[in-house]
C-alpha positions as CSV (number, residue, x, y, z in Angstrom):
1,M,143.6,75.7,38.0
2,R,142.5,74.8,41.6
3,R,139.1,75.9,43.9
4,L,138.9,78.1,45.7
5,L,138.7,78.3,49.6
6,E,138.5,80.5,51.9
7,A,137.2,81.4,56.0
8,T,137.0,84.3,58.3
9,P,135.6,84.3,61.8
10,L,132.9,86.0,62.5
11,R,133.4,88.4,65.9
12,A,130.5,90.1,66.9
13,G,128.6,91.2,64.3
14,L,131.8,92.3,62.0
15,V,131.9,90.3,59.1
16,A,135.6,89.6,57.2
17,A,136.6,88.1,54.3
18,V,140.0,87.2,53.3
19,A,140.6,85.4,50.2
20,L,143.3,83.8,49.8
21,T,146.0,82.5,47.2
22,G,148.8,79.6,47.5
23,A,147.9,76.3,48.7
24,L,147.0,76.7,51.9
25,L,143.3,76.7,53.9
26,T,142.1,79.2,56.4
27,S,138.7,80.1,57.8
28,A,136.3,82.9,56.3
29,P,132.8,84.5,57.6
30,A,130.1,84.9,55.2
31,G,126.3,85.0,54.3
32,A,125.3,82.7,51.3
33,T,122.0,83.2,49.2
34,T,120.6,80.4,47.1
35,A,119.3,80.4,43.2
36,G,119.3,77.7,40.7
37,L,119.7,77.9,37.3
38,E,118.0,74.9,35.0
39,T,120.0,73.1,32.4
40,A,118.6,73.0,28.7
41,S,119.7,68.8,29.2
42,V,117.0,68.2,32.8
43,T,113.6,67.3,31.0
44,Q,110.9,68.1,32.6
45,S,109.8,64.8,34.6
46,A,113.6,65.2,35.8
47,A,113.7,68.4,37.2
48,A,110.2,67.6,39.1
49,S,111.8,65.0,40.9
50,R,115.7,66.7,41.3
51,P,116.1,68.1,44.7
52,S,115.7,71.7,45.7
53,N,119.4,74.2,45.6
54,G,120.5,74.1,49.1
55,R,118.1,70.7,50.1
56,I,120.1,68.6,53.3
57,I,119.7,65.1,51.8
58,Y,121.4,63.7,54.9
59,D,121.8,65.6,58.4
60,R,123.5,62.9,61.3
61,I,125.5,65.5,63.5
62,S,124.4,69.0,63.3
63,G,123.9,71.7,66.5
64,G,126.9,73.9,65.8
65,N,127.4,77.6,65.0
66,G,129.6,77.2,62.0
67,V,128.4,77.4,58.2
68,L,129.9,76.0,55.2
69,K,129.0,78.2,51.9
70,I,129.9,76.1,48.8
71,K,129.5,77.9,45.2
72,N,128.8,75.7,42.2
73,G,129.7,77.4,39.3
74,T,129.4,74.3,36.7
75,S,126.9,72.9,34.6
76,K,126.3,69.7,36.5
77,D,124.0,69.7,39.7
78,G,126.4,68.7,43.2
79,V,125.7,66.9,46.3
80,V,128.4,67.9,48.8
81,T,129.4,65.7,51.6
82,I,131.2,66.6,55.0
83,V,132.8,63.5,57.2
84,R,133.8,64.1,60.6
85,G,136.0,61.1,62.0
86,R,134.9,57.7,59.8
87,A,131.3,59.4,60.2
88,K,128.9,60.9,57.5
89,A,127.9,64.3,59.3
90,V,125.4,66.0,56.3
91,S,125.6,66.4,52.6
92,I,123.6,69.1,50.8
93,Y,122.4,68.9,47.2
94,V,123.7,72.4,45.1
95,R,121.8,72.9,41.9
96,A,124.5,73.8,38.7
97,R,125.3,77.4,39.2
98,S,123.8,78.1,42.1
99,T,125.0,78.3,46.1
100,A,124.1,77.3,48.9
101,R,124.9,76.7,52.5
102,I,125.2,74.6,55.4
103,K,124.1,76.5,58.7
104,D,125.3,74.9,62.1
105,V,128.4,72.7,61.5
106,R,129.7,71.8,64.7
107,D,133.4,72.5,65.8
108,G,135.2,69.9,64.5
109,T,137.5,68.9,61.5
110,Y,136.1,67.4,58.5
111,R,137.0,66.3,55.3
112,I,134.7,67.2,52.7
113,F,133.5,65.2,49.4
114,F,131.9,65.9,46.7
115,T,129.8,64.6,43.8
116,T,128.8,66.5,40.3
117,G,126.7,65.2,37.6
118,Y,122.8,65.0,36.3
119,R,119.4,63.2,37.1
120,F,120.2,62.5,40.6
121,S,118.2,59.7,41.9
122,T,116.7,60.3,45.2
123,S,116.3,56.1,45.9
124,K,119.9,55.7,44.9
125,G,121.2,58.9,46.8
126,R,123.7,59.2,43.9
127,F,123.8,61.0,40.0
128,T,122.3,58.6,36.8
129,R,124.5,60.0,34.0
130,A,128.0,61.8,34.1
131,A,128.9,61.3,37.5
132,T,132.3,62.4,39.0
133,Y,133.6,61.6,42.4
134,Q,136.1,64.2,44.1
135,K,137.3,65.2,47.9
136,F,139.0,68.3,48.9
137,N,142.8,67.3,50.0
138,N,142.8,69.4,53.1
139,R,140.6,69.0,56.0
140,L,138.4,71.7,57.1
141,R,138.2,73.0,61.5
142,F,135.7,74.7,62.8
143,R,136.0,76.2,65.8
144,T,133.9,78.7,67.9
145,T,133.9,80.8,71.0
146,S,132.2,83.2,73.2
147,T,132.8,85.8,70.1
148,Q,133.5,84.0,67.1
149,Y,132.4,80.7,64.6
150,T,134.1,79.9,61.4
151,I,132.4,80.4,57.7
152,W,134.2,78.2,55.3
153,T,133.2,79.2,51.5
154,L,134.5,76.5,48.7
155,T,134.1,76.3,45.4
156,L,133.2,73.3,43.5
157,N,134.6,74.5,40.3
158,P,138.3,75.2,39.2
159,I,139.0,78.9,39.5
160,R,141.9,81.3,38.8
161,G,144.2,82.1,41.9
162,G,142.1,79.2,44.0
163,N,143.9,77.7,46.5
164,A,143.0,74.2,47.1
165,R,143.4,70.7,45.6
166,T,141.4,67.7,44.8
167,S,141.7,64.3,44.3
168,P,139.3,61.7,42.5
169,V,137.2,59.3,44.6
170,N,136.3,56.0,44.0
171,P,132.8,56.0,43.7
172,K,132.7,52.6,46.0
173,D,134.4,54.7,48.7
174,F,132.1,57.9,48.4
175,P,130.4,58.9,51.7
């Protein structure tokens, strides 16, 4: 199974969503809500220090109109990092079985990396248990005109009919 990437331009108040199948990427508008579920394996003390869903944990390149909506259908929390060129742009924390979004993504082409796991250490900037590191094979392009902007939707979990492949990443190479 593949993960889903979808995108649609938002035009003057009109929202259109395109669900894609196959191995191609495109762009899609959509708003996202945030919700979070605790996993049974998280202790009370770990839950207290766990970042909130949708928390931006790194923001160096923002200020645009693009939106990246992330759906985490896994039982693990995740961190999604977008990279422009060689520079880490933004990282967001997405709790297990939750949806979050990065607003104000600048125009450009980005690589998308994500890590999932348990017990995120804010001081180390990584998960300390059962961590996996991956990247989407295709890049996402955000573009804004006077009448539209791009909203991408992606899932961290494989889904039937998904259109995006991922590859493992060495933890040392993770941005």
